[in-house]
C-alpha positions as CSV (number, residue, x, y, z in Angstrom):
1,M,9.3,-25.9,-0.6
2,E,10.1,-25.1,3.0
3,A,7.6,-23.4,5.4
4,E,8.6,-19.9,6.4
5,N,9.4,-19.3,10.1
6,N,10.2,-16.0,11.7
7,V,10.5,-14.2,8.4
8,R,10.0,-10.4,8.4
9,P,8.0,-8.8,5.6
10,V,9.9,-7.8,2.5
11,I,8.1,-5.4,0.1
12,E,8.4,-4.7,-3.5
13,P,9.1,-0.9,-3.9
14,F,6.8,1.3,-5.9
15,K,6.8,4.8,-7.3
16,F,4.3,7.0,-9.0
17,P,4.7,7.7,-12.7
18,Q,6.0,11.1,-13.7
19,S,3.1,11.5,-16.2
20,L,0.3,11.3,-13.7
21,H,-2.4,13.9,-14.5
22,Q,-5.4,15.4,-12.6
23,S,-8.7,13.4,-13.1
24,Q,-6.7,10.3,-14.3
25,R,-7.5,7.0,-12.7
26,Y,-4.5,5.2,-11.1
27,N,-4.0,2.1,-9.1
28,L,-1.0,1.8,-6.8
29,L,-0.3,-1.9,-6.0
30,C,1.9,-2.8,-3.0
31,T,3.1,-6.3,-2.6
32,V,4.9,-8.4,0.1
33,V,7.3,-10.7,-1.7
34,K,8.4,-12.5,1.5
35,G,7.3,-12.9,5.1
36,D,5.3,-14.9,7.5
37,P,1.5,-14.5,7.6
38,P,-0.6,-13.0,9.0
39,I,0.4,-9.7,7.5
40,K,-1.2,-6.4,8.4
41,V,-1.3,-3.6,5.8
42,E,-1.6,0.2,6.5
43,W,-1.5,3.1,4.0
44,F,-0.4,6.6,5.0
45,K,-0.5,10.1,3.4
46,D,1.9,12.6,4.9
47,G,2.3,10.4,8.0
48,Q,-1.5,10.1,8.6
49,R,-3.0,6.6,8.5
50,L,-5.5,6.2,5.7
51,L,-8.8,4.5,6.5
52,M,-11.4,3.5,3.9
53,G,-13.1,6.7,2.8
54,S,-10.6,9.1,4.6
55,L,-9.0,10.2,1.3
56,P,-11.6,11.5,-1.2
57,R,-12.0,9.6,-4.5
58,T,-9.8,6.6,-3.3
59,N,-10.4,3.0,-2.3
60,I,-8.3,0.5,-0.5
61,I,-8.6,-2.9,-2.1
62,H,-7.2,-6.0,-0.5
63,V,-6.3,-8.1,-3.5
64,T,-4.7,-11.0,-1.7
65,D,-3.2,-11.7,1.7
66,Y,0.1,-10.3,0.3
67,S,-1.0,-7.4,-1.9
68,V,-3.2,-4.3,-1.5
69,T,-4.1,-1.6,-4.0
70,L,-4.7,2.1,-3.3
71,A,-7.1,3.0,-6.1
72,F,-7.5,6.6,-7.2
73,E,-10.8,7.0,-8.9
74,S,-9.8,10.5,-10.1
75,V,-6.4,11.9,-9.1
76,Q,-6.9,15.4,-7.6
77,T,-4.6,18.1,-6.2
78,D,-5.6,17.1,-2.6
79,H,-3.9,13.7,-3.2
80,R,-0.5,15.4,-3.4
81,G,1.8,14.4,-0.6
82,L,3.9,11.5,0.6
83,I,2.0,8.3,0.1
84,T,3.5,5.3,2.0
85,F,2.5,1.9,3.3
86,T,3.6,-0.6,5.9
87,F,3.2,-4.3,6.0
88,S,3.8,-5.9,9.4
89,N,3.7,-9.3,10.9
90,R,4.6,-10.7,14.3
91,I,8.3,-10.4,13.4
92,E,8.6,-6.7,12.3
93,S,7.3,-4.0,10.0
94,A,8.4,-3.1,6.4
95,Y,8.1,0.4,4.9
């Protein structure tokens, strides 16, 4: 296996299920399938960066160096909006 050099992050796309209901628990897993470390991860809601505790009843869980989960303890109406994430390394960002 060859070492990766100057490889931009490539992410695995995600989408919410159509059957998501209020008060339901849900984990949104985002994964980088390719790219040079170190990789920085940021979550956004409606263009605003999410920090730990900034969105009620959610947690940001770093599963590995290449995957991060946005965990909804209880899905609420205030969670509605455009949820996105970025992974970036020294080469470029992926959305």
